[in-house]
C-alpha positions in Angstrom: 67.4 138.4 95.0 68.9 136.5 97.9 72.2 134.8 97.4 73.1 131.5 99.2 76.1 129.1 99.4 78.2 126.9 101.5 81.1 128.4 103.4 83.7 127.2 105.9 86.9 128.4 107.5 88.0 132.0 107.5 85.2 133.3 105.4 82.7 131.9 107.8 84.4 133.7 110.7 84.4 137.0 108.7 80.6 136.7 108.0 79.9 135.9 111.7 81.8 139.0 112.8 80.0 141.1 110.1 76.6 139.9 111.3 77.5 140.9 114.9 78.3 144.4 113.8 75.4 144.6 111.4 77.4 144.9 108.3 76.0 141.9 106.5 72.6 140.6 107.3 72.9 136.8 106.8 71.3 133.6 108.1 73.3 130.5 109.0 72.1 126.9 108.5 74.4 124.0 109.4 74.9 121.4 106.6 77.3 118.5 107.6 80.7 120.1 108.2 79.9 123.5 106.5 77.3 126.3 106.9 74.8 127.4 104.2 74.4 131.2 104.4 71.8 133.5 102.8 72.5 137.2 102.0 69.7 139.7 101.5 69.7 141.8 98.3 69.5 145.0 100.3 73.1 145.1 101.6 75.7 147.7 101.5 78.7 147.8 99.2 80.6 145.8 101.7 78.0 143.1 101.3 78.3 143.2 97.5 82.1 142.7 97.9 81.4 139.7 100.1 79.0 138.3 97.5 81.7 138.3 94.9 84.0 136.4 97.2 81.3 134.2 98.4 80.0 133.1 95.0 83.4 131.6 94.0 83.9 130.1 97.5 80.5 128.5 97.6 80.9 126.9 94.1 84.3 125.6 95.2 82.9 124.2 98.5 80.0 122.5 96.8 82.5 120.9 94.3 84.7 119.6 97.1 81.7 118.1 99.0 80.5 116.4 95.8 84.0 115.0 95.2 84.2 113.7 98.7 80.8 111.9 98.3 81.8 110.5 94.9 85.2 109.3 96.1 83.5 107.4 98.9 81.0 105.8 96.5 83.8 104.9 94.2 85.8 103.3 97.0 82.7 101.3 98.1 82.2 100.1 94.5 85.8 98.9 94.2 85.6 97.1 97.6 82.4 95.4 96.3 84.2 94.2 93.2 87.2 93.1 95.2 84.9 91.0 97.4 83.3 89.6 94.2 86.8 88.7 92.8 87.7 87.0 96.1 84.6 84.8 96.2 84.0 84.3 92.5 87.5 84.2 91.1 87.6 80.5 90.4 84.1 80.5 88.9 84.9 83.3 86.5 88.1 81.6 85.4 86.2 78.3 84.8 83.6 80.1 82.8 86.2 81.9 80.7 88.0 78.6 80.0 84.6 77.0 79.1 83.8 79.7 76.7 87.2 79.4 75.0 87.0 75.6 74.7 83.4 75.7 73.4 84.2 78.4 70.8 87.4 76.5 69.7 85.6 73.2 69.2 82.6 74.9 67.5 85.0 76.6 65.0 86.7 73.2 64.5 83.3 71.5 63.8 82.3 74.3 61.5 85.5 73.9 59.5 85.0 70.2 59.3 81.4 70.7 58.1 82.8 73.0 55.3 84.9 70.1 54.1 82.0 67.6 53.7 81.5 66.2 50.2 77.7 66.0 50.3 76.1 69.4 49.7 73.1 68.6 51.9 75.2 67.3 54.7 77.5 70.3 54.5 74.5 72.7 54.7 73.0 71.0 57.7 76.3 70.8 59.5 77.3 74.4 58.8 73.9 75.8 59.7 73.9 73.9 63.0 77.4 74.9 63.9 76.7 78.5 62.9 73.8 78.6 65.4 76.1 77.2 68.1 78.8 79.6 67.2 76.5 82.6 67.5 75.2 81.3 70.8 78.7 80.8 72.4 79.8 84.2 71.0 76.8 85.9 72.5 77.5 84.2 75.8 81.1 85.3 75.8 80.2 88.9 74.8 77.5 89.1 77.4 79.9 87.9 80.1 82.6 90.4 79.1 80.5 93.4 78.2 79.7 94.8 81.7 83.3 94.7 82.7 84.3 96.3 79.4 81.7 99.1 80.0 83.2 99.6 83.5 86.6 100.1 81.9 85.0 102.6 79.5 83.4 104.5 82.4 86.8 104.5 84.2 88.4 106.3 81.2 85.5 108.8 81.3 85.9 109.4 85.0 89.7 110.0 84.6 89.0 112.6 81.8 86.4 114.4 83.8 88.6 114.5 86.9 91.3 116.1 84.8 88.9 118.8 83.6 87.7 119.4 87.2 91.3 119.7 88.4 92.0 122.3 85.8 88.9 124.3 86.8 89.2 124.3 90.6 93.0 124.5 90.9 94.8 127.8 90.2 98.2 127.9 88.4 101.1 127.2 90.8 98.8 125.8 93.6 98.3 122.2 94.7 95.1 120.3 94.1 92.5 120.2 96.9 92.7 117.2 99.3 89.3 115.8 98.1 90.3 115.9 94.5 93.8 114.5 95.2 92.2 111.6 97.2 89.7 110.8 94.4 92.6 110.8 91.8 94.6 108.5 94.0 91.6 106.1 94.4 91.2 105.9 90.6 94.9 105.1 90.2 95.2 102.5 92.9 91.8 100.7 92.8 90.6 99.5 89.5 87.1 97.9 89.3 88.1 94.9 87.1 87.1 91.3 87.1 90.3 89.4 88.0 90.7 87.0 85.1 90.0 89.8 82.5 91.2 93.0 84.3 94.8 92.0 84.6 96.3 93.3 87.8 94.0 95.4 89.9 96.4 96.5 92.6 99.4 98.0 90.9 98.4 98.8 87.4 98.9 102.5 88.2 102.7 101.8 88.5 102.9 101.0 84.8 103.2 104.7 84.0 106.6 104.8 85.6 108.2 102.7 82.9 108.9 105.6 80.6 110.6 107.9 83.2 114.2 107.2 82.4 116.4 105.5 79.8 116.6 102.3 81.8 112.9 101.9 82.0 112.5 102.8 78.3 114.9 100.0 77.4 112.8 97.5 79.4 109.7 98.8 77.8 111.3 98.3 74.3 112.2 94.7 75.4 108.6 94.0 76.3 107.3 95.5 73.1 109.8 93.4 71.1 108.4 90.4 73.0 104.9 91.2 71.7 106.3 91.6 68.2 107.9 88.2 68.3 104.7 86.7 69.5 102.8 88.3 66.6 105.4 87.2 64.1 105.1 83.6 65.2 101.3 84.0 65.0 101.6 84.6 61.3 104.6 82.5 60.4 103.5 79.4 62.3 100.1 79.3 60.6 101.6 79.8 57.1 104.4 77.2 57.4 102.5 74.4 59.1 99.3 74.3 57.1 99.7 74.4 53.3 97.4 71.5 52.4 94.0 71.7 50.7 92.2 72.2 53.9 94.4 75.1 55.0 91.6 77.6 55.3 89.8 75.7 58.0 92.9 74.8 60.0 94.3 78.3 59.5 91.1 79.8 61.1 91.2 77.4 64.0 95.0 77.9 64.6 94.6 81.7 64.3 92.0 81.6 67.0 94.2 79.6 69.3 97.1 81.8 68.6 95.0 84.9 69.4 94.1 83.3 72.7 97.8 82.8 73.4 98.5 86.4 72.5 96.0 87.6 75.1 97.8 85.4 77.7 101.1 87.1 76.5 99.5 90.5 77.3 98.8 89.2 80.8 102.5 88.2 81.1 103.6 91.6 79.9 101.6 93.4 82.5 102.9 91.2 85.3 106.5 91.7 84.0 105.9 95.5 84.1 104.6 95.1 87.7 107.8 93.3 88.6 110.0 96.0 87.1 108.0 98.7 88.9 108.4 96.9 92.3 112.1 96.3 91.6 112.5 100.0 90.9 110.9 100.9 94.2 113.3 98.6 96.1 116.2 100.1 94.1 115.1 103.5 95.4 115.4 102.2 98.9 118.9 101.0 98.2 119.9 104.4 96.8 118.4 106.1 99.8 120.3 103.9 102.2 123.5 104.5 100.2 123.1 108.3 100.5 122.4 107.8 104.2 125.6 105.7 104.6 127.7 108.5 103.0 125.9 111.0 105.2 126.8 109.1 108.3 130.4 108.8 107.2 130.7 112.6 106.8 129.2 113.1 110.2 127.2 116.3 109.4 125.4 118.3 112.1 121.9 117.4 110.9 122.8 113.7 110.7 120.5 112.5 113.4 117.3 114.1 112.0 118.2 113.1 108.4 119.0 109.5 109.4 115.9 108.9 111.4 113.6 110.4 108.7 115.4 108.5 105.9 115.1 105.2 107.8 111.5 105.7 108.6 110.7 106.6 104.9 112.6 103.5 103.7 110.8 101.2 106.2 107.4 102.6 105.2 108.2 102.2 101.5 109.4 98.6 102.1 106.3 97.8 104.1 104.0 99.2 101.4 105.9 97.2 98.7 105.5 94.0 100.7 101.8 94.7 101.1 101.4 95.3 97.3 103.2 91.9 96.6 101.0 90.1 99.2 97.8 91.4 97.4 99.3 90.5 94.0 100.0 87.0 95.3 96.6 86.7 96.8 94.8 87.7 93.6 97.1 86.1 90.9 98.9 83.2 92.5 96.9 80.7 90.4 97.7 82.7 87.3 101.5 82.7 88.1 101.3 78.9 88.5 99.6 78.6 85.2 102.4 80.7 83.5 105.1 78.4 85.0 103.2 75.3 83.8 102.9 76.8 80.3 106.6 77.6 80.1 107.6 74.1 81.3 105.2 72.5 78.9 106.3 74.5 75.9 110.0 74.1 76.5 109.8 70.3 77.1 107.6 69.5 74.1 109.4 71.8 71.8 112.8 70.3 72.7 111.3 66.8 72.2 109.9 67.7 68.8 113.3 69.2 67.8 115.1 66.0 68.9 112.7 63.8 67.0 113.3 65.6 63.7 117.1 65.7 64.3 117.1 61.9 64.6 115.0 61.2 61.5 117.1 61.7 58.3 114.5 60.2 55.9 112.5 63.4 55.7 112.7 65.7 52.7 115.5 68.3 52.9 113.5 71.4 52.5 110.8 70.4 55.0 113.4 69.0 57.4 115.4 72.2 57.6 112.2 74.3 57.7 110.7 72.4 60.6 114.0 72.2 62.5 114.6 76.0 62.1 111.0 76.7 63.2 111.4 74.5 66.3 114.7 76.1 67.2 113.1 79.6 67.0 110.2 78.4 69.1 112.5 76.9 71.7 114.6 80.1 71.9 111.3 82.1 72.1 110.0 80.1 75.1 113.3 80.2 76.9 113.5 84.0 76.5 109.9 84.2 77.5 110.6 82.3 80.8 113.8 84.3 81.5 112.0 87.7 80.9 109.2 86.6 83.3 111.5 85.5 86.1 114.1 88.3 85.7 112.3 91.2 87.6 111.2 88.9 90.4 114.8 87.6 90.7 115.9 91.2 90.7 113.7 91.9 93.8 115.6 89.3 95.8 118.9 90.9 94.8 117.6 94.4 95.8 116.5 93.1 99.2 120.0 91.6 99.7 121.5 95.0 98.8 119.2 96.7 101.3 120.5 94.3 104.0 124.1 95.0 103.0 123.6 98.8 103.1 121.9 98.5 106.5 124.7 96.5 107.9 127.2 99.1 106.7 125.2 101.9 108.3 125.1 100.1 111.6 128.8 99.6 111.5 129.4 103.3 111.2 126.8 104.3 113.8 127.7 104.9 117.4 125.9 102.8 120.0 125.0 106.0 121.8 122.9 107.2 118.8 119.6 105.8 120.1 117.4 107.3 117.4 119.6 105.9 114.6 119.7 102.4 116.2 115.9 102.5 116.7 115.2 103.4 113.1 117.7 100.7 111.9 116.0 98.1 114.1 112.6 98.9 112.7 113.8 98.5 109.1 115.7 95.3 110.1 112.6 93.8 111.6 110.7 94.5 108.4 113.4 92.8 106.4 113.3 89.8 108.7 109.5 89.4 108.7 108.5 90.3 105.1 109.8 89.4 101.7 108.5 91.1 98.5 108.5 87.9 96.4 106.2 86.5 93.8 104.8 83.1 94.7 105.3 80.3 93.8 108.6 81.5 92.5 109.5 83.0 95.9 110.4 80.1 98.1 109.2 80.8 101.7 108.3 84.4 102.4 107.8 84.3 106.1 111.0 82.7 107.5 113.5 82.7 104.8 115.5 85.4 106.5 116.1 83.0 109.4 118.5 81.1 107.1 121.1 83.8 107.5 121.8 82.7 111.0 123.1 79.3 109.8 126.3 80.8 108.5 127.1 82.6 111.7 127.9 79.5 113.7 130.2 77.0 111.9 131.9 75.2 114.7 128.9 73.3 116.0 128.1 70.0 114.3 124.4 70.0 115.4 123.7 73.2 113.6 125.5 72.2 110.4 124.2 68.7 110.3 120.9 69.6 108.5 122.8 71.6 105.9 125.2 68.8 105.2 122.4 66.3 104.9 120.5 68.5 102.4 123.6 69.0 100.3 124.2 65.3 100.3 120.6 64.9 99.1 121.2 67.4 96.3 124.4 65.7 95.3 122.6 62.3 95.1 119.9 63.9 93.0 122.6 65.2 90.6 124.2 61.8 90.4 120.9 60.2 89.5 120.3 63.0 87.1 123.4 62.0 85.1 123.0 58.2 85.4 119.3 57.6 84.7 119.5 58.3 80.9 121.8 55.4 79.9 120.2 52.4 81.7 117.2 51.8 79.5 118.3 53.5 76.1 118.9 50.6 73.7 117.8 52.5 70.5 120.5 55.1 69.7 118.2 57.0 67.3 115.8 57.8 70.1 118.3 58.4 72.9 118.8 62.1 72.1 115.1 62.8 72.3 114.7 60.8 75.5 117.8 62.4 77.0 116.5 65.9 76.3 113.1 65.1 77.8 114.7 63.5 80.8 116.9 66.5 81.3 113.9 68.9 81.2 112.0 66.8 83.8 115.1 66.5 86.0 115.6 70.2 86.0 112.0 70.5 87.3 112.7 67.9 90.0 115.9 69.7 90.9 114.0 72.9 91.4 111.6 71.0 93.7 114.6 69.7 95.6 115.8 73.2 96.2 112.3 74.1 97.5 112.5 71.1 99.8 116.0 72.2 101.0 114.7 75.7 101.9 111.7 74.2 103.7 113.9 71.8 105.7 116.4 74.5 106.7 113.6 76.9 107.8 112.1 74.0 109.9 115.5 73.4 111.6 115.8 77.1 112.3 112.4 77.3 113.9 113.2 74.2 115.9 116.1 76.1 117.5 113.7 78.4 119.2 112.0 75.6 121.1 115.4 74.1 122.0 116.3 77.4 123.6 113.1 77.5 125.6 113.6 73.9 126.7 117.2 74.6 127.8 116.0 77.7 129.8 113.3 75.7 131.6 115.8 72.9 132.4 118.2 75.5 133.9 115.4 77.1 135.9 114.3 73.7 137.2 117.9 72.9 138.3 118.3 76.3 140.0 115.0 75.8 141.9 116.0 72.4 143.2 119.6 73.5 144.1 121.1 75.8 146.7 121.0 78.9 144.4 117.2 79.0 144.4 115.9 82.1 142.5 113.4 84.4 144.0 109.7 84.1 143.3 109.8 87.4 141.3 112.7 86.2 139.1 111.0 82.9 138.4 107.8 84.7 137.3 109.6 87.1 135.2 111.5 84.3 133.4 108.3 82.4 132.9 106.6 85.4 131.3 109.5 85.9 129.0 109.6 82.2 128.0 105.8 82.3 127.5 106.2 85.2 125.2 109.0 83.5 123.3 106.9 80.3 122.9 103.9 82.4 121.6 106.0 84.2 119.0 107.5 80.9 117.9 104.1 79.4 117.4 103.0 82.5 115.5 106.0 82.0 113.1 104.9 78.4 112.5 101.3 79.6 112.0 102.3 82.2 109.4 104.6 79.6 107.8 101.7 77.2 107.4 99.4 79.9 106.0 101.9 81.0 103.4 103.3 77.6 102.3 100.6 75.1 103.1 100.0 74.3 99.4 103.7 73.9 98.7 104.2 71.6 101.7 101.2 69.4 100.7 102.5 69.2 97.2 106.0 68.1 98.3 104.5 65.5 100.6 102.2 64.2 97.9 105.2 64.0 95.5 107.4 62.1 98.0 104.6 59.6 98.7 103.9 59.1 95.1 107.5 58.7 94.2 108.1 56.2 97.0 105.1 54.1 95.9 106.1 53.9 92.2 109.8 53.4 93.0 108.9 50.5 95.3 106.6 49.1 92.5 109.5 49.4 89.9 111.9 47.8 92.3 109.6 44.7 92.7 109.2 44.6 88.9 113.0 44.7 88.3 113.4 41.6 90.5 111.6 39.5 87.9 113.8 40.4 85.0 115.3 37.2 83.4 118.7 38.7 82.3 121.0 38.7 85.3 123.2 41.6 84.2 120.2 43.8 83.3 118.4 42.8 86.5 121.4 43.8 88.6 121.7 47.2 87.0 118.0 47.9 87.2 117.8 46.7 90.8 120.7 48.8 91.9 119.3 51.8 90.2 115.8 51.4 91.7 117.4 50.7 95.1 119.3 54.0 94.9 116.1 55.8 94.0 114.3 54.1 96.9 117.0 55.1 99.4 116.9 58.6 98.1 113.2 59.1 98.5 113.2 57.5 102.0 116.0 59.9 102.9 114.0 62.8 101.6 110.9 61.8 103.6 112.9 61.4 106.8 114.7 64.7 106.4 111.4 66.5 105.6 109.7 65.1 108.7 112.6 65.2 111.1 112.5 68.9 112.2 108.8 68.8 112.9 109.2 65.5 114.9 111.9 67.2 116.8 109.6 70.2 117.6 107.0 67.8 119.0 109.7 66.2 121.2 110.9 69.6 122.4 107.4 70.7 123.3 106.9 67.4 125.2 110.1 68.1 127.2 108.9 71.7 127.9 105.6 70.3 129.3 107.4 67.9 131.6 109.8 70.6 132.8 106.8 73.0 133.4 105.1 70.3 135.5 108.2 69.8 137.6 108.6 73.5 138.1 104.9 73.8 139.1 105.4 71.0 141.7 108.6 72.7 143.0 107.3 76.3 143.4 103.7 75.7 144.4 103.0 75.0 148.1 100.7 72.2 149.1 97.0 73.0 149.0 97.2 76.2 146.8 96.6 76.8 143.2 99.3 77.1 140.6 100.4 80.7 139.8 98.8 82.5 136.8 102.1 82.5 135.0 102.4 78.7 135.0 98.7 78.3 134.1 99.0 80.7 131.2 102.2 79.0 129.9 100.5 75.6 130.2 97.4 76.9 128.3 99.8 78.1 125.6 101.2 74.6 125.3 97.8 73.0 125.0 96.3 75.6 122.7 99.2 76.5 120.4 101.2 73.6 119.0 104.0 74.0 116.4 102.7 71.4 113.9 103.2 71.5 110.1 99.6 71.7 108.9 99.4 68.6 106.7 101.2 66.5 109.3 99.7 68.0 112.4 98.0 65.3 114.5 94.7 65.8 116.4 94.9 68.6 118.9 91.7 67.7 120.6 93.0 64.8 122.8 95.9 66.8 124.1 93.5 68.3 126.8 94.1 65.0 128.7 97.5 66.3 129.7 95.7 68.7 132.1 95.6 65.8 134.6 99.3 66.4 135.3 98.7 69.9 136.4 95.6 68.8 138.3 97.8 66.4 140.4 100.3 69.2 141.0 97.6 71.5 142.3 96.9 69.0 145.2 100.5 68.7 146.3 102.0 72.2 146.3 101.1 75.8 147.3 102.8 79.1 146.9 102.5 82.7 148.2 103.7 85.9 146.5 106.8 87.5 147.8 106.7 90.8 146.0 103.7 93.0 145.1 105.6 94.5 142.2 106.4 91.2 140.7 102.8 90.1 141.1 101.5 93.3 139.4 103.9 92.8 136.4 103.2 89.1 136.0 99.4 89.6 136.3 99.5 92.2 133.5 101.5 89.7 131.3 99.0 87.0 132.3 95.9 89.0 131.5 97.3 90.2 128.1 98.3 86.7 127.0 95.1 85.2 128.4 93.1 87.8 126.5 94.9 87.0 123.3 94.4 83.2 123.7 91.1 82.6 125.4 89.3 85.9 125.2 87.6 88.2 127.7 85.6 85.5 129.4 88.8 83.8 130.7 90.1 87.1 132.1 86.8 87.7 133.9 86.9 84.2 135.4 90.5 84.9 136.5 89.5 88.2 138.1 86.5 86.6 139.9 88.7 83.8 141.2 91.2 86.3 142.6 88.4 88.2 144.4 
């Protein structure tokens, strides 16, 4: 009987040589990247030995090819579900909320029907509500069932992969590449619907929580958090409802609490992700700390170890930032929901506690029971918010530690060590561009590292002016925070409740003020780039019109550099708008809304009859009005200054074009490209950016300059360099058609 199988590598070479010498009569048929061979049954003992080797190899090769195909199919399925989550995320969340609301109200109506006095009416109401309850339950189960089955299939796939790994991998050897790739795919990509499957990207990192004692303690804290939630689930329902209709209300409240428990599980998984990412950043800190001591000892293999360590740290940091970007993209709305829930629970629990503390006519037992319950709820929600924020706050601290370690390494590194300086520069650029932060808790991911430069120059008033104005704005906010609570509080019994509620709201507004401060400081830092470009063009224009006129080559080189700097600055603004567009729009909306209502309240206070009260109220509202106007002016000022700087840059560029272009000739490609950059890319804040269409009218200035001046090239080398820069920037801005037009025009 003939024997066939797939072979590759060394065994294929042995069989080919054997066929040449007539030792093994075989036939070869190519199948993808392997060959299927057939051995005749009438072979020698040598052939039988090859058959023994071949049988095991063919089975192994067929398994690897099958694993490769299945891994590709699994990846395609996960990509399809990821696209589904991207397009249908909001719809799925709306459906989930709708099912929850309809089930809740159906259970409430069913409980109300059970309490009806008339037997006939009770039967009709209960039967109708039971039908609706079954209908909504079937809808919810039908919606969740396919994704639950997908999770079940994933568990089966993991078990089967483990058995395959034990079968095809010998003891002491590594798994084949195809099997390792498939296992990595199942760990990284999870085919889950986003609102139900919690965190698709990094759920595989949750297994790292039990590696050491520190992670075990965090895991115990999280489990204690779940236990506290379950304890309040039972105790809250028993203490609040002890009336005759306790069964109906208990059922409804238990359903709501079970829903909150599911939300708590989502919080727990996100907390675990935060701790896993924080641990990854901590490993980078430890690696850089070892590198610093290694550089200090000056060992022989320092150069190789330093470069490889820095490259590994930079790659790990980049991967961590990409993970956080995907988490923010998939679950930014969920994070915002958690923050709103924390704020809502803390404010209303504090208000309920203050209400009971100011009413002494309540029975003693019920009074102390309700107050103690509210105190426990308040502590629970505070701990809940702290636990949620703690790992993400730890990320920022770990990034600061990475910066400190990198600075210490650079201080101990010789400037002649080019490899070390190159690796440190790569990691430093990664730290400057990316931030592993959870939004909206992370303030401004793209450009927050630019704020470090503010503290380097303290002797220039222009650079410190924005910081001082922002600090003055915060101080005014704090003053109003302390003064608002005593202007309108005439009833002493209600003052504590109103004071606690106002403090909670003012803490939220203070956090918003810190967000505004960060946004304003980043805008001032970006504006410095355009000021530098403007100053360089002014100096160039002065040199061209003076006795120390630069060469044509130097002028073109400087224009190419300034063009590149302007492009990079506009890219920073574009990334800033993409990452913080929603935050900016929210701040603008809040400022406009507060200005409107403050102006309305100011006009109302002018009509108060009591002179003393009218004076206090008018002064208070006038302070609020000035504060909001100052906020609006400070928020818009840096972007207005950017527009002014760009206008000056355009005028300077037109003057330079008139000075360096001879009469009757076209403007050089460097100036044309720079001007196209100015008309195409404009550093506007997205909600306040004007209309860029009509800016094309400014082309008339350059059109007039084309008729007056002409220029010839002085150096072929300068022309080649500048034309390469021009073609690269033109290709990135206007596409290949523009480059073809430029080439045709030159010919």
